[in-house]
C-alpha positions, 0 to 999 in steps of 0.5 A: 919172659914171664910177662908180655909188654904192650908198651903200656900194659904188662900182662902175666899169663895168669892175668890173661887167664883171669880176664878170660874166665871173667869174660866167660862168666859174663857171657854165661850171665848175659845168656841167662838174663837176655830177653828177661826183665832182669836186664833192665834191673841190672842196667838200673844197678849200673846206673845207680853205681855210676851216679854214686861215683859222679856225685862223690866226685862232685862233692854232692854230699846229700845225694852221695850219702843216700846212694852210698847207703844203697851201694853199701848193701849192693852185693846183698841186693844183687843176690836177693833180686837175682836169686832166680838167675843165680840159681839158673847159673848154678844149675847150668854148671851142674847140668854141664857136668852131668852131660859130661858124665853121660858122655863118658857113660856112652863109652862104657855102654853101647850107644845103640842100646842107650838110644833104644832104651831112651826111645822106649821112654819118649815114644808114648809122649810123642804119640800123645802129642800127635793126638793132641796136636790133631785134636787141638788139645792144650797140654803142658808137660814139664820134664824135671831132672830133680823132682821138687815135692814142695814146688810141685806136689803142693800145687797139684795132684800126686799121680806116680804112674808109668808114662803112657799115651792114654794116661797123658791124653786122658789127663789133658782131655778138656773135661778132665778135672786135671787138665788145667795145669802142668804134668810133671815127669821125673824119674821116668814117671808121671809124678803129678798133674794139675800143677800151678807153675810160676809165670815168666816175667819176660815182657817181650813174648809174642802176644798170642802166648797165653798162660800155658806158654808163659807158665812153661817158659817160667818154670824153665827160668827158675829151674833146669826143667824143660817144658813141652807145650801144645797150643789149644788154639792152633795145635802148635807144639813148642819147647821151652828150655832155659827161659827160651822157647822154640815154636812150631817144632816138628815131631822129628825135632821133638824126638831129638830134643827129648832124646837129648834132655829127657833121660 
């Protein structure tokens, strides 16, 4: 048999695969926009489409013609309004492919050697965070897999220096001219400091989140970067990824997250 008969449905194997793929895409899109203002915008789009078809059925010509003008450019409007979410969706696909490639590399090289090399890279960051947590020094460190000069250099100061505990501590020291902004780490270097980042539009964040947390979350919404935030008020360490934030993480968790995302 080339199809399954459920008395009222006749589904081929390709139909089932088609529905599964659509379900997976919807699931990924939902994960990307969940908890953001994009959910309300998406609901607004759906309501306009439903209202258009209702007015069409009721022969309400004036209202249906107005809504029809909007519906006719609906696809373009979706691209314009959800450009950040579409960008994140494509980056997620690329990231998953990249992760699979790195998994294959572990079969070619010794796992212990890779972990040892990675630990040498992240140890200065963890040691600096321990000091800043103790002294309650606010910090925002962004780990960018691809360094965008237009986005980061134009809003900050070029550093291009080796990652070190003392350098990170001196940048975020309260009287440093570079402390009020983000440090961007990419290609195993501190690429720039005092960078201005886009703030998140998520209106459901805890009220204690200040500009530093909102900027850290915002940059992870618009790119595949991750962000490490040290609170100036409490010394609490947070970790943002894909628009979501893990609060009050331990140094063991921080090491695990950096080992996974920073390489």
